[in-house]
N, CA, C and O atoms as a GROMACS GRO file, in nm:
protein
  284
    1MET      N    1  11.189   8.035   9.182
    1MET     CA    2  11.183   8.146   9.279
    1MET      C    3  11.174   8.271   9.200
    1MET      O    4  11.228   8.277   9.089
    2PRO      N    5  11.098   8.390   9.260
    2PRO     CA    6  11.084   8.518   9.182
    2PRO      C    7  11.210   8.576   9.160
    2PRO      O    8  11.305   8.540   9.231
    3LYS      N    9  11.226   8.662   9.071
    3LYS     CA   10  11.339   8.733   9.040
    3LYS      C   11  11.313   8.870   9.119
    3LYS      O   12  11.209   8.936   9.125
    4SER      N   13  11.442   8.894   9.181
    4SER     CA   14  11.418   9.020   9.256
    4SER      C   15  11.474   9.139   9.178
    4SER      O   16  11.551   9.128   9.082
    5HIS      N   17  11.427   9.253   9.228
    5HIS     CA   18  11.449   9.384   9.156
    5HIS      C   19  11.509   9.488   9.248
    5HIS      O   20  11.464   9.511   9.361
    6PRO      N   21  11.613   9.552   9.194
    6PRO     CA   22  11.662   9.650   9.295
    6PRO      C   23  11.560   9.757   9.335
    6PRO      O   24  11.472   9.791   9.256
    7PRO      N   25  11.571   9.810   9.455
    7PRO     CA   26  11.477   9.912   9.488
    7PRO      C   27  11.459  10.021   9.386
    7PRO      O   28  11.558  10.067   9.330
    8TYR      N   29  11.322  10.072   9.356
    8TYR     CA   30  11.300  10.174   9.291
    8TYR      C   31  11.340  10.309   9.372
    8TYR      O   32  11.327  10.319   9.494
    9SER      N   33  11.388  10.406   9.290
    9SER     CA   34  11.423  10.533   9.357
    9SER      C   35  11.313  10.606   9.418
    9SER      O   36  11.200  10.597   9.369
   10PRO      N   37  11.335  10.679   9.521
   10PRO     CA   38  11.235  10.758   9.596
   10PRO      C   39  11.167  10.854   9.486
   10PRO      O   40  11.046  10.874   9.491
   11GLU      N   41  11.234  10.904   9.403
   11GLU     CA   42  11.188  10.992   9.303
   11GLU      C   43  11.095  10.930   9.202
   11GLU      O   44  11.002  10.994   9.152
   12TYR      N   45  11.122  10.810   9.174
   12TYR     CA   46  11.033  10.727   9.089
   12TYR      C   47  10.901  10.691   9.161
   12TYR      O   48  10.790  10.711   9.112
   13ARG      N   49  10.925  10.636   9.280
   13ARG     CA   50  10.818  10.605   9.360
   13ARG      C   51  10.717  10.742   9.377
   13ARG      O   52  10.595  10.734   9.365
   14CYS      N   53  10.780  10.848   9.403
   14CYS     CA   54  10.694  10.952   9.418
   14CYS      C   55  10.615  11.006   9.282
   14CYS      O   56  10.501  11.051   9.286
   15ARG      N   57  10.683  10.996   9.183
   15ARG     CA   58  10.627  11.025   9.048
   15ARG      C   59  10.497  10.935   9.010
   15ARG      O   60  10.406  10.980   8.940
   16ILE      N   61  10.496  10.788   9.069
   16ILE     CA   62  10.404  10.697   9.044
   16ILE      C   63  10.289  10.723   9.131
   16ILE      O   64  10.175  10.707   9.090
   17VAL      N   65  10.317  10.766   9.261
   17VAL     CA   66  10.226  10.798   9.339
   17VAL      C   67  10.135  10.942   9.302
   17VAL      O   68  10.014  10.957   9.321
   18GLU      N   69  10.213  11.021   9.254
   18GLU     CA   70  10.164  11.149   9.206
   18GLU      C   71  10.046  11.101   9.099
   18GLU      O   72   9.930  11.141   9.113
   19LEU      N   73  10.081  11.018   8.998
   19LEU     CA   74  10.009  10.980   8.889
   19LEU      C   75   9.890  10.907   8.930
   19LEU      O   76   9.789  10.918   8.861
   20ALA      N   77   9.890  10.822   9.052
   20ALA     CA   78   9.785  10.753   9.112
   20ALA      C   79   9.698  10.841   9.178
   20ALA      O   80   9.578  10.812   9.168
   21ARG      N   81   9.730  10.950   9.250
   21ARG     CA   82   9.651  11.043   9.317
   21ARG      C   83   9.596  11.145   9.230
   21ARG      O   84   9.508  11.222   9.270
   22ALA      N   85   9.648  11.150   9.106
   22ALA     CA   86   9.582  11.232   8.998
   22ALA      C   87   9.464  11.165   8.936
   22ALA      O   88   9.390  11.228   8.861
   23GLY      N   89   9.443  11.043   8.963
   23GLY     CA   90   9.325  10.972   8.928
   23GLY      C   91   9.359  10.845   8.826
   23GLY      O   92   9.269  10.773   8.783
   24ARG      N   93   9.490  10.827   8.794
   24ARG     CA   94   9.531  10.712   8.711
   24ARG      C   95   9.505  10.580   8.786
   24ARG      O   96   9.530  10.571   8.906
   25SER      N   97   9.461  10.492   8.723
   25SER     CA   98   9.426  10.367   8.786
   25SER      C   99   9.571  10.277   8.828
   25SER      O  100   9.667  10.265   8.752
   26VAL      N  101   9.563  10.231   8.936
   26VAL     CA  102   9.687  10.156   8.972
   26VAL      C  103   9.700  10.041   8.888
   26VAL      O  104   9.816  10.001   8.873
   27ASN      N  105   9.594   9.968   8.821
   27ASN     CA  106   9.627   9.851   8.733
   27ASN      C  107   9.686   9.933   8.610
   27ASN      O  108   9.788   9.884   8.560
   28GLU      N  109   9.642  10.036   8.561
   28GLU     CA  110   9.694  10.099   8.431
   28GLU      C  111   9.860  10.162   8.440
   28GLU      O  112   9.943  10.182   8.351
   29LEU      N  113   9.866  10.182   8.588
   29LEU     CA  114  10.012  10.234   8.606
   29LEU      C  115  10.093  10.105   8.596
   29LEU      O  116  10.197  10.107   8.530
   30ALA      N  117  10.052   9.986   8.660
   30ALA     CA  118  10.131   9.884   8.668
   30ALA      C  119  10.148   9.825   8.544
   30ALA      O  120  10.255   9.767   8.524
   31ARG      N  121  10.046   9.828   8.435
   31ARG     CA  122  10.085   9.789   8.299
   31ARG      C  123  10.175   9.875   8.224
   31ARG      O  124  10.253   9.829   8.140
   32GLU      N  125  10.165   9.995   8.250
   32GLU     CA  126  10.226  10.103   8.156
   32GLU      C  127  10.390  10.106   8.227
   32GLU      O  128  10.488  10.120   8.155
   33PHE      N  129  10.399  10.095   8.340
   33PHE     CA  130  10.524  10.108   8.433
   33PHE      C  131  10.578   9.966   8.478
   33PHE      O  132  10.509   9.870   8.444
   34GLU      N  133  10.664   9.948   8.530
   34GLU     CA  134  10.730   9.813   8.576
   34GLU      C  135  10.664   9.772   8.723
   34GLU      O  136  10.626   9.657   8.741
   35PRO      N  137  10.653   9.855   8.807
   35PRO     CA  138  10.604   9.792   8.936
   35PRO      C  139  10.469   9.742   8.925
   35PRO      O  140  10.384   9.787   8.849
   36SER      N  141  10.450   9.620   9.029
   36SER     CA  142  10.316   9.569   9.018
   36SER      C  143  10.210   9.662   9.084
   36SER      O  144  10.241   9.753   9.161
   37ALA      N  145  10.100   9.637   9.054
   37ALA     CA  146   9.994   9.708   9.107
   37ALA      C  147   9.985   9.702   9.264
   37ALA      O  148   9.946   9.800   9.328
   38ASN      N  149  10.020   9.593   9.320
   38ASN     CA  150  10.011   9.568   9.479
   38ASN      C  151  10.146   9.655   9.526
   38ASN      O  152  10.141   9.695   9.642
   39ALA      N  153  10.245   9.683   9.464
   39ALA     CA  154  10.348   9.771   9.503
   39ALA      C  155  10.305   9.902   9.493
   39ALA      O  156  10.330   9.974   9.590
   40ILE      N  157  10.255   9.943   9.413
   40ILE     CA  158  10.200  10.071   9.385
   40ILE      C  159  10.107  10.113   9.482
   40ILE      O  160  10.113  10.226   9.529
   41ARG      N  161  10.010  10.022   9.519
   41ARG     CA  162   9.893  10.031   9.614
   41ARG      C  163   9.982  10.076   9.763
   41ARG      O  164   9.952  10.169   9.838
   42LYS      N  165  10.090   9.985   9.779
   42LYS     CA  166  10.153  10.013   9.918
   42LYS      C  167  10.229  10.140   9.924
   42LYS      O  168  10.242  10.201  10.030
   43TRP      N  169  10.288  10.188   9.794
   43TRP     CA  170  10.357  10.314   9.787
   43TRP      C  171  10.264  10.423   9.825
   43TRP      O  172  10.300  10.503   9.912
   44VAL      N  173  10.127  10.436   9.757
   44VAL     CA  174  10.032  10.520   9.777
   44VAL      C  175   9.976  10.520   9.928
   44VAL      O  176   9.942  10.627   9.978
   45LYS      N  177   9.968  10.415   9.994
   45LYS     CA  178   9.928  10.401  10.136
   45LYS      C  179  10.039  10.465  10.219
   45LYS      O  180  10.017  10.554  10.302
   46GLN      N  181  10.167  10.412  10.190
   46GLN     CA  182  10.269  10.463  10.276
   46GLN      C  183  10.290  10.613  10.277
   46GLN      O  184  10.318  10.678  10.378
   47THR      N  185  10.275  10.665  10.148
   47THR     CA  186  10.286  10.809  10.129
   47THR      C  187  10.157  10.880  10.217
   47THR      O  188  10.173  10.980  10.287
   48GLY      N  189  10.058  10.826  10.203
   48GLY     CA  190   9.944  10.895  10.288
   48GLY      C  191   9.976  10.884  10.410
   48GLY      O  192   9.958  10.987  10.474
   49LEU      N  193  10.031  10.771  10.483
   49LEU     CA  194  10.086  10.775  10.624
   49LEU      C  195  10.177  10.892  10.649
   49LEU      O  196  10.150  10.980  10.731
   50ASP      N  197  10.285  10.891  10.573
   50ASP     CA  198  10.391  10.970  10.566
   50ASP      C  199  10.342  11.135  10.577
   50ASP      O  200  10.387  11.216  10.658
   51ASP      N  201  10.242  11.161  10.475
   51ASP     CA  202  10.189  11.300  10.465
   51ASP      C  203  10.077  11.329  10.562
   51ASP      O  204  10.030  11.443  10.558
   52GLY      N  205  10.029  11.246  10.647
   52GLY     CA  206   9.930  11.269  10.760
   52GLY      C  207   9.803  11.265  10.692
   52GLY      O  208   9.707  11.318  10.748
   53LEU      N  209   9.787  11.201  10.565
   53LEU     CA  210   9.648  11.208  10.504
   53LEU      C  211   9.572  11.067  10.546
   53LEU      O  212   9.463  11.040  10.494
   54ARG      N  213   9.626  10.988  10.631
   54ARG     CA  214   9.556  10.867  10.653
   54ARG      C  215   9.637  10.827  10.793
   54ARG      O  216   9.747  10.866  10.829
   55SER      N  217   9.547  10.738  10.857
   55SER     CA  218   9.603  10.674  10.971
   55SER      C  219   9.598  10.524  10.953
   55SER      O  220   9.560  10.476  10.846
   56GLY      N  221   9.639  10.444  11.060
   56GLY     CA  222   9.615  10.317  11.046
   56GLY      C  223   9.743  10.229  11.024
   56GLY      O  224   9.739  10.107  11.012
   57GLY      N  225   9.858  10.305  11.019
   57GLY     CA  226   9.997  10.229  11.034
   57GLY      C  227  10.104  10.330  11.059
   57GLY      O  228  10.079  10.446  11.091
   58LEU      N  229  10.236  10.278  11.042
   58LEU     CA  230  10.337  10.360  11.088
   58LEU      C  231  10.386  10.441  10.963
   58LEU      O  232  10.385  10.396  10.849
   59THR      N  233  10.428  10.558  10.998
   59THR     CA  234  10.515  10.633  10.912
   59THR      C  235  10.638  10.582  10.873
   59THR      O  236  10.681  10.484  10.935
   60THR      N  237  10.710  10.637  10.769
   60THR     CA  238  10.848  10.580  10.737
   60THR      C  239  10.943  10.588  10.856
   60THR      O  240  11.017  10.501  10.900
   61ASP      N  241  10.923  10.720  10.899
   61ASP     CA  242  11.022  10.750  11.037
   61ASP      C  243  10.993  10.654  11.152
   61ASP      O  244  11.085  10.609  11.220
   62GLU      N  245  10.869  10.622  11.173
   62GLU     CA  246  10.818  10.543  11.299
   62GLU      C  247  10.888  10.401  11.272
   62GLU      O  248  10.957  10.343  11.356
   63THR      N  249  10.862  10.355  11.151
   63THR     CA  250  10.910  10.218  11.115
   63THR      C  251  11.059  10.200  11.134
   63THR      O  252  11.104  10.092  11.171
   64ARG      N  253  11.151  10.320  11.104
   64ARG     CA  254  11.287  10.305  11.094
   64ARG      C  255  11.325  10.304  11.255
   64ARG      O  256  11.409  10.228  11.304
   65ARG      N  257  11.248  10.402  11.328
   65ARG     CA  258  11.274  10.387  11.474
   65ARG      C  259  11.256  10.270  11.533
   65ARG      O  260  11.342  10.225  11.609
   66THR      N  261  11.159  10.216  11.511
   66THR     CA  262  11.117  10.083  11.544
   66THR      C  263  11.217   9.957  11.521
   66THR      O  264  11.250   9.873  11.604
   67GLN      N  265  11.252   9.967  11.399
   67GLN     CA  266  11.338   9.860  11.345
   67GLN      C  267  11.499   9.903  11.420
   67GLN      O  268  11.577   9.813  11.452
   68SER      N  269  11.521   9.996  11.435
   68SER     CA  270  11.675  10.049  11.508
   68SER      C  271  11.656  10.016  11.674
   68SER      O  272  11.752   9.999  11.750
   69ALA      N  273  11.546  10.012  11.706
   69ALA     CA  274  11.549   9.994  11.846
   69ALA      C  275  11.521   9.831  11.880
   69ALA      O  276  11.513   9.791  11.996
   70ALA      N  277  11.509   9.756  11.780
   70ALA     CA  278  11.476   9.612  11.808
   70ALA      C  279  11.614   9.538  11.837
   70ALA      O  280  11.712   9.567  11.768
   71PRO      N  281  11.620   9.470  11.911
   71PRO     CA  282  11.766   9.386  11.971
   71PRO      C  283  11.845   9.327  11.855
   71PRO      O  284  11.949   9.265  11.875
   0.00000   0.00000   0.00000
């Protein structure tokens, strides 16, 4: 069974996303820092949705509203 990791802080995620947006390779960031490349890709995508830079998914606020409305 895979080991679980406590959630990364929003500040940490933000800094990794900033580095990725500045041109650092996701794979390079994954090697240098602890999160997987896939996790970093998800953070970049979600931040883009939240910032209105991309479409094709729910923002964090929309996701929370959807989850809180579920029975």
